[in-house]
C-alpha positions in Angstrom: 0.0 0.0 0.0 1.2 3.5 -0.8 1.8 6.2 1.8 -1.1 8.4 2.6 -1.5 11.8 0.9 -2.2 15.1 2.6 -5.3 17.2 1.7 -3.1 19.6 -0.4 -1.4 16.7 -2.2 -4.9 15.3 -2.9 -5.8 18.7 -4.4 -2.8 18.4 -6.8 -3.9 14.8 -7.7 -7.4 16.1 -8.5 -5.9 18.6 -10.9 -3.9 15.8 -12.6 -6.9 13.5 -12.8 -8.8 16.2 -14.6 -6.0 17.2 -17.0 -2.6 15.7 -17.5 0.2 15.8 -18.2 1.0 19.3 -16.9 4.1 21.2 -15.9 4.5 22.3 -12.3 3.6 25.8 -13.2 0.5 24.7 -15.0 -0.5 22.6 -12.0 0.0 25.6 -9.7 -2.1 27.7 -12.1 -5.0 25.2 -11.8 -4.9 25.0 -8.0 -7.5 26.9 -6.0 -5.8 30.0 -4.6 -6.1 28.9 -1.0 -4.5 25.5 -1.7 -0.9 26.4 -2.1 0.8 29.8 -1.4 3.4 29.7 -4.2 4.8 27.7 -7.1 7.8 26.6 -5.0 5.5 24.9 -2.5 3.6 23.2 -5.4 6.9 21.8 -6.7 7.8 20.5 -3.2 4.4 18.8 -3.0 5.0 17.3 -6.4 8.3 16.0 -5.3 6.6 14.3 -2.3 4.0 12.8 -4.6 6.8 11.5 -6.8 8.5 9.8 -3.8 5.1 8.3 -2.8 4.6 7.1 -6.4 1.3 8.9 -6.9 2.7 10.9 -9.8 5.2 10.3 -12.5 7.1 12.8 -14.7 9.0 13.0 -17.9 10.6 15.8 -19.9 8.9 17.5 -22.8 11.1 20.1 -24.7 13.3 20.4 -21.6 10.4 20.9 -19.1 9.3 18.3 -16.6 5.6 17.4 -17.0 3.6 15.4 -14.4 0.8 12.9 -14.7 -1.1 10.9 -12.1 0.5 7.5 -11.6 -2.6 6.1 -10.0 -6.2 6.3 -11.3 -8.7 8.1 -9.2 -10.9 5.0 -8.8 -7.9 3.1 -7.6 -7.1 5.8 -5.1 -10.7 6.0 -3.8 -10.8 2.2 -3.4 -7.5 2.2 -1.5 -8.7 5.0 0.8 -12.1 3.5 1.3 -10.6 0.2 2.4 -8.2 2.0 4.7 -11.0 4.0 6.3 -13.2 0.9 6.7 -10.4 -1.1 8.3 -9.3 1.7 10.7 -12.7 2.7 11.9 -14.9 -0.3 11.4 -12.6 -3.3 11.4 -13.2 -3.9 7.7 -16.9 -4.5 8.3 -19.1 -2.3 6.1 -22.3 -3.0 8.1 -21.4 -0.9 11.1 -20.4 1.9 8.7 -23.8 1.9 7.0 -25.5 1.6 10.4 -23.5 4.7 11.6 -24.6 6.6 8.5 -28.3 5.6 9.1 -28.2 6.2 12.9 -26.7 9.6 12.5 -29.2 10.6 9.7 -26.4 11.1 7.2 -28.3 9.4 4.4 -31.2 11.0 2.5 -34.3 9.0 1.6 -32.9 9.1 -2.0 -29.6 7.6 -0.8 -31.5 4.8 1.0 -33.6 4.0 -2.1 -30.5 3.9 -4.3 -28.8 1.6 -1.8 -31.8 -0.7 -1.8 -31.7 -0.8 -5.6 -28.0 -1.7 -5.5 -28.5 -4.3 -2.7 -31.4 -5.8 -4.7 -28.9 -6.6 -7.5 -29.0 -3.5 -9.8 -25.4 -2.4 -9.6 -25.7 -0.2 -12.6 -26.6 2.7 -10.3 -23.7 2.1 -8.0 -21.3 4.7 -9.7 -23.8 7.6 -9.4 -24.0 7.1 -5.7 -20.5 8.4 -5.0 -20.8 12.0 -6.2 -24.2 13.5 -5.3 
């Protein structure tokens, strides 16, 4: 398993998942203004992501360009498994019970989960980004 990423590193990965390859300057230009204070910090974060093997780079016309080395779906799966293991002993039922008991699921969410659990997994993807 790869090392964990910080929130700011994740912001950089989100930029690369949306558009890559990009130079460090282009990545910095795509970041929300509050994410990183300057281009030098963005480069340092890219170096950390390189060491953690979340990004890769190569030269194009003498300029380093960066791309995500892991797909977003793969990263989300890794983080989901880690979260489930750390907080719920890898058991999804207590997680869902927690969400229900703390009123964190809308009626629409519950209906979509019922559909998925009843065997229609075609709606599973749309549940992750509402």
